[in-house]
C-alpha positions in Angstrom: 17.6 13.3 -26.4 16.7 11.5 -30.1 19.5 8.9 -29.4 19.2 8.2 -25.6 17.3 5.1 -24.3 13.7 4.9 -24.7 12.4 4.9 -21.1 9.3 2.5 -19.6 7.5 3.5 -16.1 5.6 1.2 -14.4 3.5 2.6 -11.0 2.8 6.5 -11.6 1.5 6.6 -8.0 2.8 9.0 -5.4 6.2 8.0 -5.5 6.0 7.7 -9.0 4.8 10.1 -10.9 7.2 12.7 -9.6 10.0 10.2 -10.0 8.7 9.7 -14.0 8.6 13.7 -13.7 12.1 14.5 -13.4 13.1 11.7 -16.2 10.5 13.0 -18.6 12.4 17.0 -17.3 15.7 15.7 -17.6 14.2 14.9 -21.8 13.9 10.9 -22.0 11.8 9.6 -24.3 9.1 8.1 -22.0 6.1 5.3 -21.9 4.2 4.8 -18.6 1.5 2.7 -17.6 -0.5 2.0 -14.4 -3.4 0.3 -13.2 -5.6 3.6 -13.1 -4.8 5.4 -16.2 -6.1 8.8 -14.2 -2.7 8.7 -11.8 -0.9 8.9 -15.5 -2.5 11.8 -16.9 -0.2 14.6 -15.8 2.5 12.5 -17.2 1.1 12.3 -20.5 0.1 15.9 -20.8 4.3 16.3 -20.2 4.4 14.4 -23.1 4.4 10.7 -21.9 3.1 8.2 -23.8 1.1 5.8 -22.5 0.8 1.9 -22.6 -2.5 -0.4 -21.9 -0.7 -3.1 -20.4 3.2 -4.3 -19.4 4.1 -5.6 -22.4 3.5 -3.1 -24.4 4.7 -0.6 -22.3 8.5 -2.9 -22.4 8.0 -3.4 -26.1 8.6 0.2 -26.5 11.5 1.0 -23.9 14.8 0.0 -23.7 15.2 0.7 -20.0 12.0 0.0 -18.2 11.3 1.3 -14.9 8.7 0.0 -11.6 7.4 2.0 -8.4 5.2 -0.5 -6.8 4.4 -1.3 -3.4 5.9 -4.5 -3.0 7.3 -8.1 -4.2 3.9 -9.4 -5.9 2.8 -6.7 -7.8 6.4 -6.5 -9.5 5.9 -9.9 -10.3 2.5 -9.3 -11.5 4.3 -6.9 -13.8 7.3 -8.7 -15.2 6.8 -12.2 -15.0 5.1 -14.1 -17.4 3.9 -13.7 -21.0 2.4 -11.0 -20.9 4.9 -9.5 -19.1 8.0 -7.1 -19.2 10.4 -9.6 -19.1 9.4 -11.5 -21.5 8.8 -8.2 -24.2 11.9 -6.3 -23.1 14.2 -6.0 -26.3 16.9 -8.0 -26.0 19.8 -6.3 -23.6 17.2 -4.3 -21.8 17.0 -3.3 -18.0 14.2 -3.4 -15.6 14.8 -1.4 -12.6 12.7 -1.7 -9.7 12.6 1.0 -8.0 10.0 -0.7 -5.3 11.3 -1.9 -1.8 11.4 -5.6 -2.5 12.2 -8.6 -1.0 16.2 -10.0 -1.7 15.1 -13.2 -2.6 12.0 -12.4 -4.6 14.9 -9.6 -6.8 17.5 -12.6 -7.0 14.4 -14.6 -8.3 13.7 -11.7 -10.9 17.2 -11.2 -11.8 16.9 -14.8 -12.5 14.9 -14.7 -15.0 16.0 -11.9 -16.5 19.4 -13.8 -17.1 17.5 -16.3 -19.2 16.2 -13.6 -21.8 19.1 -11.2 -22.2 17.6 -9.0 -19.6 19.0 -7.4 -16.6 17.4 -6.6 -13.6 18.3 -4.4 -11.4 17.2 -3.9 -7.3 17.5 0.7 -6.7 14.8 1.3 -3.5 15.1 4.8 -2.5 14.3 7.0 0.2 13.3 10.6 1.0 9.1 10.2 0.8 7.8 11.6 -1.3 8.9 15.0 -0.5 11.9 14.1 -2.0 10.6 11.8 -5.0 9.4 15.7 -5.8 12.5 17.3 -5.3 14.4 14.6 -6.4 16.4 14.6 -3.0 15.6 10.6 -2.8 18.5 8.1 -1.0 18.8 5.5 -4.4 20.4 2.0 -3.4 20.9 0.0 -5.7 21.9 -3.7 -6.7 23.1 -5.7 -9.5 25.0 -5.8 -12.9 28.0 -3.2 -12.4 27.6 -2.4 -15.9 24.5 -1.6 -16.2 24.3 0.4 -13.2 26.9 2.5 -14.8 24.2 2.4 -18.0 21.4 4.0 -15.7 23.5 6.4 -13.8 22.5 9.4 -15.8 18.8 8.8 -15.4 18.8 7.6 -11.4 20.8 10.7 -10.5 17.4 12.3 -12.4 15.6 10.7 -10.1 17.9 11.3 -6.5 20.6 13.3 -5.6 22.7 10.0 -4.1 23.1 7.8 -6.0 24.8 4.2 -4.8 25.9 0.8 -5.9 25.5 -1.7 -3.2 26.6 -4.5 -5.0 25.4 -8.0 -6.2 21.2 -8.2 -7.0 19.9 -7.9 -3.9 22.7 -5.1 -2.1 20.7 -2.9 -2.6 16.6 -4.0 -1.3 18.8 -5.3 1.8 20.2 -1.8 2.3 16.9 -0.7 2.1 14.9 -3.1 4.7 17.8 -2.1 7.2 17.5 1.8 6.7 13.9 1.5 6.9 13.8 -1.4 9.7 15.9 1.7 11.7 14.2 4.6 10.8 10.2 2.6 11.8 11.8 0.9 15.4 12.7 4.7 16.3 9.1 5.0 16.3 9.5 2.9 19.4 12.2 3.5 21.3 11.1 7.7 20.1 7.7 7.6 22.0 8.7 5.4 24.9 12.0 7.9 25.9 9.7 11.2 25.1 6.6 10.3 27.1 9.0 9.0 30.2 10.2 12.6 29.8 7.4 14.7 30.1 5.6 12.2 32.5 8.3 13.1 34.7 7.9 16.6 34.6 9.6 18.3 31.6 8.1 20.5 28.6 8.2 18.4 25.3 9.7 21.6 23.1 12.5 21.2 26.2 13.0 18.1 25.5 13.1 18.2 22.1 15.3 20.9 22.2 18.0 18.8 24.3 18.1 15.5 22.6 18.4 17.6 18.5 21.0 19.1 20.2 23.2 15.6 21.4 23.5 12.1 21.0 19.8 11.2 21.0 19.4 12.7 17.8 18.3 12.1 14.6 16.5 12.6 11.2 12.8 11.8 12.8 13.2 13.0 15.4 14.1 16.9 13.9 12.4 15.9 10.6 9.7 13.4 10.7 7.6 14.6 14.4 7.0 18.0 13.4 5.7 17.4 10.4 3.4 14.8 11.6 3.4 13.6 15.2 4.0 16.3 17.4 0.9 18.3 15.2 -1.5 15.4 15.5 -1.5 15.2 11.2 -1.4 11.6 9.8 -1.8 12.0 7.0 0.3 10.1 4.0 3.1 10.8 4.0 4.3 6.9 4.1 2.0 5.3 4.9 2.0 2.5 7.6 0.1 -0.4 5.8 3.7 0.3 4.0 6.3 0.2 6.8 4.2 -2.6 7.7 5.1 -4.5 4.5 8.2 -3.2 4.9 9.4 -4.8 8.4 7.6 -8.1 7.1 10.6 -8.1 4.2 12.8 -6.8 7.1 12.3 -10.0 10.1 11.6 -12.6 6.7 15.4 -11.8 5.0 16.4 -12.0 8.8 14.2 -15.9 8.7 15.6 -16.9 5.5 19.3 -15.9 7.0 19.2 -17.7 10.5 19.1 -14.6 12.7 17.2 -14.1 15.5 16.3 -10.1 15.9 14.7 -9.2 19.3 13.5 -5.7 19.1 12.5 -6.0 14.8 10.2 -9.0 15.5 8.8 -6.7 18.2 7.6 -3.0 16.4 6.5 -5.2 13.3 4.2 -6.7 15.4 3.2 -3.1 17.5 2.8 -2.3 13.3 0.3 -5.2 13.1 -1.6 -4.0 16.7 -1.9 -0.5 14.6 -3.2 -2.4 11.0 -6.2 -3.6 13.5 -6.7 -0.3 14.1 -7.6 0.8 11.1 -4.8 2.8 11.3 -3.0 2.1 7.9 -3.9 4.3 5.3 -2.7 7.0 8.1 1.0 8.3 7.9 3.9 5.6 9.8 4.4 7.6 12.7 0.7 7.2 13.9 2.1 3.5 15.9 3.3 5.9 18.2 -1.0 6.3 19.7 0.0 2.9 21.1 2.5 4.3 23.4 0.5 6.9 23.9 -2.7 5.2 25.2 -0.1 3.0 27.0 1.7 5.7 29.7 -1.0 8.1 29.1 1.1 11.1 27.7 0.5 12.9 24.6 2.4 13.8 22.9 1.8 17.2 20.9 3.2 20.6 21.0 
């Protein structure tokens, strides 16, 4: 693919390393950078070049992808004279795969536009397993023409790539998705504990609910791997879940919207962080429900 865009990829952690690998396997030329070079070494061994800084990476790229924990991390590599926006060639594209704030991404897009750079927000959903297998939903906001140009690249990392609208729309879609998924932990925990305390076997409860109107992806897919086994190894860390909830409730405040349940769930995640559970899988928040009800949800 000698005539294809030169790609840069910043953030080769649990999610990023798999997405970057898929792009390499699709034949794209790639330069990589991470705060920890060992995290990028498997990609170097697979044919990627290493850049010592975001600026060096941007200079060698036409399209740069970022996969980072949150808005401050994205801003730190994108902005300033040593950042991606200042060093991408004119007409370049920055694609942020992180779960970001719509407000922050719109500021990045405005800063990019001043330099002739397009910024797309393209957060992903599907977790580490989805990143590894290429089965991710990719939610994209920003310039439609830039999306069309990047669509083949995004198809290499996800199997459901959707254009959501103008700048920030992808990020807003991701926050809505995660708000629903993370909030279900509290509702499902309480409902299942109620059924068990009322004398119903947990396996029977799950079987019936998953065959009825209460069925959810979390109950059928996440809990059998994590909560029901007492396995809270990431996966999707509770700290990241708390960050995503905070971004969602902050967006609601910016829009003047009251979100009663989401704010309550956010506080449960903060409480779980105070227990030292932040690096564990986000489903560990259900342990707070277990403590309150005296019911342990294991099978």
